[in-house]
C-alpha positions, 0 to 999 in steps of 0.5 A: 697182268694186273687186269687178269688178276682183277678179272679172276678176283671178280669171278670168285666174288661173283661165284661166292655171291651166287652160292650165298644166294643159293643157300638163302634161297634153299633155306627160304624154301625149306622154311616155306615148306615147314610153314605150309606143313604146320598150317596143313597139320593145324587145319587137319586137327581142326577138321578132325575135331569138328567131325568127331564132335559132330558125331556126338551131337545126334547121339546125345539128342534127347529127342531120340533117346527112346528110340536108341534104348530099344532092342534094335537101338544104338544103345539097346542092342549092345546092352543085350546079354548076347551082345556083351563084350561086342562092339556095335559099329557103323559109319557116320555118312554125311550123305545119309539122312538117317543117323543110325540104322541097325541094317547098316551096322556091323558087330565086331568082337574077339571069340573064345580062342582070340580070333577077331569076328567082324561079320555076324551082322555083315560088314556094311557098318565099317567105313570104307576109303572110297566114295559114299562113305565120307562124313562130309561133301568134300570127301576128305574125312571118314567117321566111324562110331563104336559102341559097347558096354564097358566099365567106368574109367573115372576114379574114384567110382561113386558107389551105386552111381549106376543105380537109379535114385529111390530104387534098390537092385532087388526090389526096384523094377527098373532096367539094369544099369550099364555103362555105355562107351562110345568111341568116335574115330575120324580119319583123313585118308587124303593126307596120307600116302597109305593105300586106301585098301589098308586104311579100309582094313584098319577100320575093320578093327575094335576101338578097344582091346583088353591088355595082352590081346594079340589083336590091335585097335583102329587107332593103333592100325591107323598110327602104323600106317601114318594116317591122320586120325583122331579118336574121341571117347565118351562114357554114358551112364545108362539106367532109367535115363542116359547121362554123360558120366565122365569127361571126354578123352582124346587120342589124336595123331596127324602125321603130315 
């Protein structure tokens, strides 16, 4: 009788040990998955930062500024009177030798009745979540650039900061000063379960909308889908020269 009792006690102890080992194993696996997600998130943010920063390098290339200022240029076209309050959009593709071309750009804006118009120059300027539109050879990141005329957000605004020195607005024979706002949005579809067509649709939105508008921005659309993205914005004072006039602001989300 004593031997049977001892066997029963041994079975209970073994089962108890197995339960403890199972719990420890589950906790270790959970900890490992959490560490993997954190490492993946850190790497995703690093890649998004690299892609957004890389897009600003050719924009600020002093050797190309003169070509950017002409009527078909990245700054000259949005500055034209007919294109005010509209965004010039193009996809930063790693496979293309030319950084920018008007024939591969799109123009997007909200019309008088609040409708979104995005095909006045065609739709070739928007990034698509498919091969040929990625900014790197690994086909991991889409990078889209939006350029518009805006108002300076740095406060307080220095009086006459947009006017070239030694001139006045009436007698000076200089181009009209303007503030150009450049928004670069990088997206990583590979780290999201969102449908590729939905991501492509998100890229066909404005980078900025006025408060109270019924339209949403690219960032808001991507955040709604849970897609890792980063939007970086820089402002440039455009008169006789192009000068970066404000610090860069970041808006990032990486939902892994």
